[in-house]
Backbone as CSV, one residue per row, in Angstrom:
resi,resn,N_x,N_y,N_z,CA_x,CA_y,CA_z,C_x,C_y,C_z
1,UNK,0.849,-1.176,0.000,0.000,0.000,0.000,0.896,1.242,0.000
2,UNK,0.511,2.253,-0.734,1.190,3.543,-0.763,0.533,4.455,0.259
3,UNK,1.309,5.031,1.158,0.781,5.854,2.248,1.536,7.175,2.295
4,UNK,0.794,8.276,2.337,1.387,9.597,2.555,1.290,9.893,4.049
5,UNK,2.404,10.280,4.658,2.354,10.626,6.078,2.255,12.141,6.243
6,UNK,1.409,12.535,7.174,1.264,13.946,7.518,2.554,14.389,8.224
7,UNK,2.803,15.677,8.234,4.040,16.225,8.787,4.245,15.819,10.240
8,UNK,3.196,15.885,11.050,3.363,15.531,12.466,3.676,14.046,12.641
9,UNK,3.178,13.202,11.763,3.492,11.767,11.827,4.988,11.575,11.560
10,UNK,5.517,12.301,10.588,6.952,12.243,10.305,7.753,12.655,11.538
11,UNK,7.405,13.789,12.128,8.147,14.268,13.297,8.033,13.295,14.471
12,UNK,6.823,12.780,14.713,6.649,11.812,15.799,7.457,10.554,15.549
13,UNK,7.493,10.089,14.306,8.232,8.862,14.004,9.716,9.030,14.304
14,UNK,10.220,10.267,14.200,11.632,10.533,14.461,11.939,10.702,15.939
15,UNK,11.063,11.429,16.655,11.427,11.813,18.020,10.468,11.351,19.118
16,UNK,9.232,11.016,18.751,8.254,10.597,19.758,7.390,9.455,19.234
17,UNK,7.998,8.331,18.880,7.218,7.237,18.286,6.121,6.696,19.201
18,UNK,6.242,6.935,20.490,5.197,6.482,21.420,3.866,7.206,21.197
19,UNK,3.886,8.332,20.513,2.649,9.051,20.191,1.865,8.377,19.064
20,UNK,2.525,7.482,18.322,1.866,6.788,17.215,1.123,5.569,17.747
21,UNK,-0.107,5.394,17.277,-0.876,4.220,17.683,-0.167,2.958,17.205
22,UNK,-0.537,1.825,17.793,0.052,0.556,17.369,-0.208,0.300,15.887
23,UNK,-1.423,0.628,15.437,-1.768,0.431,14.032,-0.874,1.271,13.118
24,UNK,-0.655,2.527,13.481,0.203,3.390,12.664,1.637,2.871,12.660
25,UNK,2.138,2.460,13.818,3.490,1.912,13.881,3.620,0.675,12.994
26,UNK,2.606,-0.176,13.047,2.619,-1.390,12.228,2.642,-1.055,10.742
27,UNK,1.802,-0.099,10.322,1.766,0.294,8.907,3.105,0.888,8.456
28,UNK,3.742,1.664,9.331,5.034,2.261,8.990,6.126,1.200,8.856
29,UNK,5.985,0.113,9.596,7.019,-0.928,9.610,6.747,-2.073,8.641
30,UNK,5.576,-2.109,8.021,5.248,-3.195,7.100,6.047,-3.044,5.812
31,UNK,6.915,-4.008,5.503,7.773,-3.892,4.317,7.005,-3.749,2.999
32,UNK,5.791,-4.274,2.932,5.017,-4.192,1.690,4.479,-2.779,1.438
33,UNK,4.484,-1.923,2.458,3.986,-0.554,2.307,5.093,0.365,1.818
34,UNK,4.719,1.286,0.942,5.603,2.382,0.542,5.130,3.619,1.289
35,UNK,5.994,4.145,2.140,5.649,5.297,2.963,6.261,6.533,2.318
36,UNK,5.407,7.522,2.046,5.842,8.731,1.352,5.791,9.952,2.260
37,UNK,6.875,10.713,2.229,6.901,12.040,2.818,6.795,13.014,1.663
38,UNK,5.737,13.801,1.667,5.479,14.724,0.570,6.417,15.933,0.618
39,UNK,6.710,16.458,-0.552,7.466,17.709,-0.628,6.716,18.827,0.095
40,UNK,5.411,18.683,0.238,4.608,19.658,0.989,5.031,19.665,2.456
41,UNK,5.292,18.504,3.025,5.733,18.444,4.425,7.117,19.069,4.595
42,UNK,8.003,18.842,3.636,9.326,19.472,3.689,9.162,20.993,3.628
43,UNK,8.283,21.454,2.745,8.012,22.889,2.625,7.484,23.450,3.944
44,UNK,6.525,22.752,4.548,5.953,23.200,5.818,7.026,23.300,6.901
45,UNK,7.879,22.281,7.001,8.935,22.289,8.011,9.899,23.454,7.808
46,UNK,10.279,23.688,6.559,11.252,24.745,6.281,10.656,26.143,6.511
47,UNK,9.397,26.329,6.131,8.755,27.629,6.377,8.609,27.869,7.875
48,UNK,8.146,26.874,8.612,7.980,27.041,10.058,9.327,27.243,10.755
49,UNK,10.376,26.601,10.273,11.714,26.816,10.836,12.197,28.233,10.544
50,UNK,11.916,28.731,9.337,12.398,30.062,8.947,11.730,31.180,9.732
51,UNK,10.517,30.943,10.233,9.822,31.981,11.010,9.924,31.729,12.517
52,UNK,10.708,30.723,12.894,10.932,30.451,14.310,9.840,29.670,15.005
53,UNK,8.940,29.098,14.250,7.836,28.333,14.834,8.249,26.901,15.177
54,UNK,9.285,26.403,14.499,9.812,25.053,14.739,11.327,25.116,14.735
55,UNK,11.950,24.312,15.577,13.400,24.189,15.569,13.750,22.904,14.824
56,UNK,14.242,23.052,13.619,14.615,21.902,12.794,16.139,21.872,12.737
57,UNK,16.727,21.003,13.557,18.190,20.913,13.611,18.689,19.643,12.920
58,UNK,17.977,19.239,11.866,18.339,18.049,11.103,17.910,18.266,9.658
59,UNK,18.432,17.449,8.784,18.048,17.515,7.370,16.864,16.560,7.179
60,UNK,15.652,17.091,6.959,14.486,16.214,6.851,14.548,15.249,5.668
61,UNK,15.224,15.635,4.610,15.349,14.730,3.460,16.217,13.533,3.838
62,UNK,17.362,13.808,4.463,18.227,12.708,4.909,17.519,11.827,5.943
63,UNK,16.808,12.448,6.874,16.120,11.672,7.909,15.010,10.813,7.309
64,UNK,14.318,11.350,6.326,13.266,10.561,5.662,13.886,9.332,5.004
65,UNK,14.982,9.547,4.285,15.646,8.428,3.602,16.181,7.412,4.600
66,UNK,16.780,7.889,5.696,17.297,6.990,6.724,16.173,6.185,7.381
67,UNK,14.988,6.771,7.429,13.829,6.100,8.037,13.143,5.153,7.064
68,UNK,13.602,5.127,5.834,12.998,4.249,4.834,11.807,4.860,4.122
69,UNK,11.583,6.158,4.318,10.483,6.846,3.652,10.943,7.311,2.269
70,UNK,10.010,7.319,1.342,10.288,7.833,0.008,9.774,9.271,-0.078
71,UNK,10.389,10.050,-0.945,9.952,11.431,-1.138,8.939,11.476,-2.267
72,UNK,7.922,12.297,-2.093,6.843,12.408,-3.078,6.691,13.868,-3.469
73,UNK,6.922,14.160,-4.741,6.770,15.530,-5.225,5.298,15.886,-5.373
74,UNK,4.986,17.145,-5.125,3.651,17.691,-5.342,3.611,18.173,-6.778
75,UNK,2.728,17.597,-7.581,2.690,17.901,-9.000,1.544,18.804,-9.416
76,UNK,1.561,19.153,-10.681,0.533,20.026,-11.244,-0.859,19.417,-11.117
77,UNK,-0.972,18.091,-11.312,-2.283,17.432,-11.183,-2.796,17.520,-9.754
78,UNK,-1.869,17.396,-8.786,-2.261,17.545,-7.381,-2.794,18.959,-7.142
79,UNK,-2.094,19.944,-7.680,-2.490,21.342,-7.490,-3.844,21.647,-8.115
80,UNK,-4.117,21.066,-9.276,-5.390,21.326,-9.961,-6.589,20.913,-9.115
81,UNK,-6.438,19.875,-8.313,-7.581,19.400,-7.518,-7.911,20.333,-6.355
82,UNK,-7.029,21.276,-6.043,-7.304,22.225,-4.955,-8.488,23.140,-5.278
83,UNK,-8.716,23.404,-6.542,-9.792,24.306,-6.956,-11.153,23.842,-6.449
84,UNK,-11.398,22.548,-6.486,-12.703,22.021,-6.102,-12.741,21.436,-4.692
85,UNK,-11.652,21.572,-3.945,-11.593,21.021,-2.595,-12.332,21.941,-1.622
86,UNK,-13.343,21.427,-0.906,-14.082,22.270,0.048,-13.153,22.817,1.142
87,UNK,-13.556,23.918,1.741,-12.736,24.569,2.759,-13.080,24.098,4.173
88,UNK,-13.138,22.778,4.368,-13.334,22.247,5.723,-12.090,22.504,6.560
89,UNK,-10.950,22.528,5.909,-9.668,22.680,6.576,-8.993,23.913,5.999
90,UNK,-8.583,24.822,6.849,-7.997,26.082,6.390,-6.476,26.014,6.207
91,UNK,-5.814,25.037,6.819,-4.363,24.936,6.738,-3.945,24.594,5.306
92,UNK,-3.200,25.481,4.637,-2.854,25.226,3.230,-1.987,23.982,3.035
93,UNK,-1.117,23.686,3.978,-0.271,22.492,3.842,-1.118,21.224,3.919
94,UNK,-2.046,21.196,4.865,-2.922,20.030,4.984,-3.833,19.899,3.772
95,UNK,-4.319,21.013,3.263,-5.159,20.970,2.063,-4.385,20.385,0.881
96,UNK,-3.117,20.729,0.767,-2.314,20.187,-0.329,-2.054,18.693,-0.135
97,UNK,-1.829,18.257,1.094,-1.663,16.823,1.350,-2.942,16.066,1.021
98,UNK,-4.084,16.637,1.397,-5.376,16.014,1.093,-5.556,15.916,-0.419
99,UNK,-5.273,17.001,-1.126,-5.391,16.992,-2.594,-4.475,15.937,-3.194
100,UNK,-3.276,15.823,-2.680,-2.328,14.833,-3.191,-2.836,13.410,-2.943
101,UNK,-3.359,13.172,-1.758,-3.904,11.849,-1.455,-5.087,11.504,-2.346
102,UNK,-5.971,12.470,-2.558,-7.141,12.239,-3.403,-6.743,12.014,-4.859
103,UNK,-5.841,12.839,-5.371,-5.416,12.733,-6.769,-4.768,11.384,-7.056
104,UNK,-3.973,10.911,-6.101,-3.216,9.682,-6.314,-3.902,8.440,-5.740
105,UNK,-5.020,8.647,-5.044,-5.729,7.554,-4.363,-4.838,6.850,-3.343
106,UNK,-4.025,7.637,-2.636,-3.178,7.122,-1.555,-3.829,7.489,-0.225
107,UNK,-3.872,6.575,0.726,-4.349,6.958,2.056,-3.336,7.882,2.731
108,UNK,-3.844,8.682,3.658,-3.008,9.614,4.407,-2.996,9.167,5.863
109,UNK,-1.806,9.104,6.434,-1.672,8.786,7.852,-1.595,10.103,8.620
110,UNK,-2.601,10.334,9.467,-2.679,11.574,10.226,-3.476,11.345,11.502
111,UNK,-3.310,12.247,12.451,-4.166,12.271,13.629,-5.065,13.510,13.605
112,UNK,-5.065,14.222,12.507,-5.875,15.435,12.347,-7.303,15.035,11.977
113,UNK,-8.235,15.256,12.880,-9.630,14.855,12.685,-10.292,15.581,11.518
114,UNK,-9.807,16.758,11.142,-10.418,17.517,10.044,-10.285,16.795,8.702
115,UNK,-9.299,15.918,8.582,-9.105,15.181,7.327,-10.310,14.280,7.036
116,UNK,-11.052,13.893,8.074,-12.204,12.989,7.900,-13.313,13.619,7.058
117,UNK,-13.332,14.946,6.968,-14.388,15.632,6.236,-14.209,15.547,4.723
118,UNK,-13.109,14.955,4.300,-12.824,14.796,2.875,-12.986,13.341,2.502
119,UNK,-13.059,13.055,1.243,-13.272,11.686,0.786,-12.019,10.857,0.657
120,UNK,-10.959,11.254,1.339,-9.719,10.477,1.223,-9.666,9.400,2.307
121,UNK,-8.974,8.324,1.979,-8.803,7.247,2.934,-7.753,7.660,3.970
122,UNK,-8.021,7.338,5.236,-7.115,7.712,6.310,-6.613,6.511,7.079
123,UNK,-5.459,6.664,7.626,-4.887,5.651,8.525,-4.586,6.344,9.829
């Protein structure tokens, strides 16, 4: 299964894995799953670090690769689906992750309850 992880899932997997449910931990560790960290999450981390909202003292690309996660670019087709996406969620980074999951039919691993208001599959 192809799974996109939300930014907080990535951070928790690195520094606070106990925050992840057993099911999420199992999905992250299942060799048959391809776990994707979106370029949107990298963008979110770098913007929040640049404004002092997050302290990022590591290279998220290297950490993703070391964790066995694959990188997923946000493409033009993903962006096009934002036009018709309802505004249940105001966070632009989350909206882009939702659009990416919907466009590619990949489930999203998140603990954000607002994602449930969209037609994407969640883990």
